[in-house]
N, C-alpha and C positions, 0 to 999 in steps of 0.2 A: 079286169083291172079295177082297183078300188078308187074312190074319189081322192083318198089321201095320197095314193101313188101318183095320180094325175096332177095333183096340186104341187107335187115336189119336182115334176119334170117339165122342162121347157120343150123338149123334143122326145118323142118316142116313135121308133119305127120297128116293124116286124116283117121280116122277109121281103124287104122293099126291092122291087125289080123295075128296071127301065131298060128297054131295048131300042136299038137303032138298026133296023134291018136284022142281020144275023148276029150283031154284036150286043152282048149283054153288058151295058155300061154299068148297071147296078145288078148284082147277082145274089139277091137275098140278104140285104144288109139289115142288121139289128143294131139299133142305137138307143141309149137312154141318157139324155143330157140333163143334168140337174140345173135348176134355176140359179141365177146369180153367179155363174161360173164361166170360165173360158174352157171350151171343149175343142180339142184339136182333131182335125181330120188330116192325117199325115200320109203322104204317098207321092209317087212320081207322077209326072205328066201322063195323062191317059188312065189313071187309076180309078177314076169315077168320082173324084172329090167335087168338081164343079157341077156334075150332073146331080149329085146328091143335094147340093145347095139349091139348084134350080127347081128340083122337085119339092123340096121343103118350103121354098118361098113361093110356091104355086105357079112358077113360070113354065113348068113341064108337068104333065099328068103322068103318074106312075102307071106301069103296065101290070103290076102285081104287088101283093103285100099291102101293108097298112103304114100310114104315117100320120102322126098327130102333133100339132104344135099348140102348147098350152091346152091340151085336151080337144082341140078342133081338128077334124079330119081335113087333110089338105085337098081332097077332091070334093067332098060334099059341103064343106064350110070354108071355101077359099076366101071369101070376103072377110070372115072373122079372123083368119090367119093373117091376111094382108094388113088388117088394121093394127096388128101388134108387132110387125116385123119391119126391118129395113135391110137393104142389101147394098153392099159396096163390092162391085165386081173387080175383075183383074185390070180393067182399064178405066180411066177417069170418065165420069159420066156428066161432068159439068160442061158448060158452053165455053170454049176457049176464047171466043171473041168478046165475052163479057168479063168484067172485073170480078175479083173475089167477092166484093160486096154485092154487086149486081146479081151474081149467081145465087147467093144465099137469100137475098131479098126476094128474087123471083120465085125460088122454090118455096120459101116461107109463105108467100102469098098464095101459091098453088095449093098448099096444104091447109089453108084457112086462116093464117095470121092476118090481122089488119096491118096496114102499111107501117105504122109506128112500131107495132109489136115485131114485125118482120125485121125492121132495121135494128131494133134493140137486141133481138136474139142473134142476128147476124154479127153485130159488133162484139157481142159477148163471146161467140164461138171463134171469131177471128183472133181475138185477144188470147183466148185459152189455147189456141193452136199455134200461137206465135206468128200470126199472119197479118197483124195490124198494119205494119209498114208496107205490106204488099197489097193491102185491101183495094187500092185504087188502080192497080195494074191489071192488064188483061191476063187471063189465066194462061194463054199461050206463051207468055213470057216467064212463067213460073218454072222452077226446077222440078225434077221428078218427085223429090220428096215433098215439095210444097203442093204439087198436084194431088198427091195421095192424101195429104192432110186436109186440103179443101174438100176432097171427095168424101172423106169420113165425116167432116163437119156437116156436109150436106145431108149425110145419112142420118144424123142425129139432131137435125133441126127440131123435129118433134120427137123427143126421146123415146126410142122404141123399147119394147120389152125384150126383144130378141134382135140382135144385129148379126147378120151374116157378113163375114169378111173373107172374101175369096182371094187368097194369095195377095194380101194387101201390100207386101213389101217386095214383090218380084221386081228385079232390076234396080233396086235402090242401093245407094252406097251405105256403108255401115252407120254413119251418123244419122242419115235420114231414117234408116231402119229402126234405130234406137228411139228416135222421136215418135215414130208410129207406135212402137211398143208402149211408150209412156202414155200415149193417148188411149190405147186399148185398156190399160190398167185403170185410168181415170174413169172411163166409160163403165167398166165393171164395178168399180167402187161406188158408182151412183145407182147400182141395182140392175143394170142391163145384163142379160145373158149374151155371150158372144160365141158363135160357132165359127171357128177359124180354120180355113183350109190352108195348108202350106206344104211345100216340099223342102223347106229349110228345117233341118233337125234342131238347130239351136233355137229357132223361133218357137217351135212346139215345146221345147224343154223350158224356155224362159217364161212362157205365158200360160200354157194350158195346165189345168188341174188334172184333167184326164185326157187321154189320147186314144183314138182308134186308128190303127194302122190299116190302110186300105191298099190292096193290090189286085189288079184285074177284076175290079168291081166287087170284091169281097172284103169283109173285115177279117183280117188274119190274126189280129191281136188287139187287146183293149185293156187299159188300166192307167194308173198314174204313171208319170215318167219313171219313178223309182221302181214300181212293180215291173214295168217293161224291161228296165235294165237288169233287174235281178233275175228275170226269167231266162236270160241267156247266159248267165254266169255269175259267180260270186264276185268277180273282179278281174281287172287286167293288170299284169305286171309289165312295166315299161322300164328299160334300163339302157344306159349308154356306157360303153366300155372305154377304157383309156387307149387300148391297143386294138386297132381294127383287125390285125393279123390273128387275134385270138377269138374272133367272133364265132367261127364255126365250132371251135371247141366249146365255147360258152353255150352256143345254141344246143348242142347235143347234151351237155351236162344239165342244162335247165330242163330240157324235154324229159330226161330221165328222172330228175328230182321232182318236177311238178306233175309228171305223168300227163302231159298235154302237149300238143304241137306248139312250137315256138317259131315265130315268123321273123325273118330278117327284113328290116325296114330299108327305105331308100338311103337313109343316113348310114354310112358304112360301119358305124360303131353302135348302132341301135338295134335292140331286139324287143319283141313284144310277145307276151303269152296270155291267153285268156284262160282263167281258172274255171273248172267245171261248175255247173249250176248247183250241183249237190253240195258244194262246199259252203260252209257258213262263213260269215264275215271274219270271225275269229280264226276259223280254220284256214281261210285264205291268207291271213297275216302270218300264221305259223308256217304255211307252205313257203311263203316268200322269204321268211327268215332263214329257213333251212337252205333255200336255194342260194341266198347270199353267202351263207357259211360255206357251202360246197364250192362256190366260185372262189372265195378267199383261200380255201384250202388248196385249190388247184393253181393258185398264183395268178388269178385273173382279177385285175383291178376294175372296180365299177366306179365310174365318176358321178353318175346320176342314176337315181332309182326312185320309182314311184309305184304305189299300189292304189288303184282307184276303181270305182264302180264303172262298168262298161258304159260307153257313150251310146246315145241314141243311134249314131251312125252304125255302131256294131250291132245293135238290136235290129235295125232295118236290114242290114246285110245278112244277118243270120236268118231272119224270117223270110226274106224274099229272094235271096241269092244275088241281089244286085243293089247298088247304091241308090238312095232316094232320088238323087238328081239325074240319074240316067235311066229313068223309067221308059217303058215302051207303051204302045197303045194297048187297049184292052184286047184280050184274046190269049191263046196259047195255054200253057199249063195252069191249072187251077190249084191253089194252095189250100191245105186243110185249115179251117178256122181254129184258132187257139185262144181260149179264154184265160186271162190272167186273173187270179182271185183277188178280190178287193181286200 
């Protein structure tokens, strides 16, 4: 690898392996994470996401392959790696018996700030994260969203070059999740690279510039959200009929016209069809137009119709055979790695 390549990458791994007994939690993972970006590791529980973070942050030693953070080997140059990274895990790491201010000032002092500097930096972060009014309250009295925000604030007291966010919004309500997303965007805008692990497809879609889909310890697909979506099809047709009694007739007609399976949804008047990946965007629109014309000719009224790019939910289901939220532990069938061209 050239110096130029190294300077452009925050993280690079090659054949990374980590085992626990007979379980290969990481089974030859290759990653290339550009600086100044949000890179998503998307996968179900047990896929290997947290293990990857712990190896890259030097909390675990890999059993095979190579991993470098800003050009530093995670095994041989662990101290150099630690000086440039920060980690926010799945659970709050702050002291619940201390107030928000006390937590941040304590951590600031531990990383080398003088008392006045620690207080100033803490006040700045509390204000930025919308926690000023709660600064004097014990963290154990914070809501879940407030705890995640104080935890991230603690992680960037000394602005890191690389921030690991391991499932930062697990268990949060939608409003709190959006607040955390806003914080992530601000952190990246200030120059920090973020490696985000998540099992929430919407989260990866909203935040990450590139995504690696992980299942059973392997990277099974990698690319931008748009590339991943286009890899499983040109688009999805969604429609709602006026008469539920015509749904089966409409399903058969659509399947014949679109030359693809059509699924009946839980809604008794709804149908969905995924167009083949060989179709272009224009071709998908033409197919959909023909299908609507055929339905009209057969006297079937369509009340609502949409043609859109496949969702990340559909991508994950196609690649893994199961939804992202219902993953199993490592083990079982191994999937073929699929690279999506940049």
